[in-house]
C-alpha positions, 0 to 999 in steps of 0.5 A, a space after each residue: 578582622 574580616 570574615 574573608 581573612 579568618 579561616 573558619 568553617 566554609 572559609 578558605 585561606 588565601 591561595 598565596 598564603 597556602 603556597 607560602 605555608 607549604 613552601 615553609 613546611 621544612 623550615 618550620 619543622 627544622 626550627 621546631 625540632 631545634 627548639 625542642 632540642 634546645 629547651 626540653 631535656 626529655 626530648 634530648 634524652 629520647 632514643 634517636 628513633 623516638 626523636 625521628 618519630 617526633 620529627 614526623 609528628 611535628 611535620 604531620 602537624 604542620 601539614 595538617 594545619 596547612 590543609 585545615 587552613 586551606 579548607 577548614 571544612 575538609 581539613 582536620 584538627 584531630 591529633 589521632 590523624 597527626 599521630 598516625 605518622 608514628 607508631 602507637 608505642 610513641 605514646 609510651 615514650 612521651 607523655 600528654 604533657 610532653 605532647 602539649 609542650 610540642 604543640 606549644 613550641 610549634 605554635 610559637 615557631 609558626 607565630 615567630 615566622 608569620 612575618 616571612 610566611 604571610 603578607 601584612 594583611 594576612 598575619 593577624 588571621 594566620 596567628 588567630 588560625 594557629 591559636 585556634 588550630 592548636 587548641 583543637 589539637 590539644 583537646 584531641 591529643 588528650 583524647 588520644 592519650 585517654 584512648 591509649 591509656 584505656 587500651 593499655 589498661 585492658 591489655 595489662 589486665 589481660 596480661 596480668 590474668 595470664 601471669 596469675 593463671 600461670 602462677 596458679 598452675 605452677 607453670 612458669 616459663 621463660 617469658 614470665 620475667 619479661 611479662 611481669 616486668 611489663 606489668 611493673 613487677 620490680 621483684 625485690 623481696 619475697 612473695 605471697 599469694 592470697 585467695 578468696 571469693 570475689 563480690 559478684 557485683 565486681 565491675 571493671 571500675 571496681 576491678 581497676 580500683 582493686 588493682 590500685 589498692 593492691 599496688 598501694 598495699 605492697 611494692 609489687 602486686 598482681 590481681 587475678 579474677 577467675 570467676 568467683 575467685 579472687 587471687 592477689 599476689 604481693 611482693 616486696 621487702 616489708 611485712 607481706 602478711 600485714 600488707 595482705 590483711 589491709 586488702 581483706 575488705 576487698 574480698 567477698 564473703 567466706 574464707 580468705 587464705 594467705 599462702 606461705 611466704 616464698 623467696 620470689 615470683 618464680 616460687 609463687 606457685 608453691 604459695 598459690 597451691 597452699 592457698 588454694 588448697 586451704 581455701 577448699 579445706 577451710 570449710 572444715 574449720 568454721 571458726 578459722 580466722 579471716 584471713 587464715 594462713 594456709 599453714 594453719 590449715 595443715 590438718 584440714 589440707 591433709 584430709 583433702 589429700 594435699 601432699 604438700 601439707 602432709 610432707 610439711 607436717 611430717 617435716 615440721 612435726 613428726 620427724 623432729 619428734 622422732 629425732 628427739 627420741 621415741 618417748 616424746 612421740 609415745 607421750 603425745 600419742 598417749 596424751 591424745 588417746 587419754 582425752 588430754 588428761 595428765 593423770 590418765 596419761 601418767 598412769 598409762 606410761 607409768 610416770 609422774 604427771 610432772 613428767 608428762 607436763 615436762 614432755 608436753 612442754 618439750 613437744 611444744 618447743 620442738 614443733 611449735 604446736 602446743 598439745 594442751 591447746 585444742 586446735 594445736 593438739 588437733 594439728 599434732 594428732 593429724 601429724 602423728 597419724 600421718 607419721 604413723 602411716 608414712 612409717 608403713 609406706 615402702 621406702 
């Protein structure tokens, strides 16, 4: 093949060939779309609007090839220019693989029509030009999708940050459901919030890796990075606490607190409040496990003025003991005042030590906290103090 018949930089296609191509543009587009409809199920499943956009893209691609064939130094093989005819959202409807299928079919259609589009002496050059052009378009299409994915990733990260911030402020609005749906939140099962510190060296690549790890850990996941604080919201039907624990090494140094499990994302604010309060209060319990449940930090949270923690202790400890009868509250108070000595408590109450043992077991059964354990006894002591103070509050 001679340089006169091959379209390359500085060489123009023949005027007769260019006229033939332009005259056959509509024919080529119609044939390409007919092939798409006949061979590709994904194309048939698209909404009519998206199919019409693909028609414009195919037509723009053929027109761009003709302009390039006429003058390679001025024409373009940039897929971004071809896709300019369609809205950016089209890259969400069709994948890169689908786009390459579209390019392949258009190439095959042009090749199939070379006998009618080109004079015998130009047919070989036309086929070579189509193959060269299609290769360049395929490479640039990959760049278009890479940029679209990068743009979507940046947008999703900003949207995710807004959603997490709304949950932390416990200000869900009417748009929350649509925003989390856009982020892929399915909303099946329960929800928990996990908070801790973030590594100061967390860059964009590490943040993206963290988000992928969170999505592997649970069916639903949201990640918020707020300065030196990391917030992870997990949802699904499995054991969310175990799933959250798998992300522990993704947090920076210091305590990591898991809020209580709630029924759904709309109630996640309650889990977030408890987790954030626990993160502040955890300093008062240096030997706390990591991660630690926010409900294991109830006494420390009460000490920093957390009303939710105070109400929880009243509802789960003081009120049940009060309902059973005053002798359990009296025994608990005497036991704690006596330095947790059975004999001293029995003398103070004028009962046998076995009676004290029995009542302590009853307290544990009613509340779920064991008075004879140092840590759990502290929880009961704060609950008892909160209950005594609440009894003096005006109704």
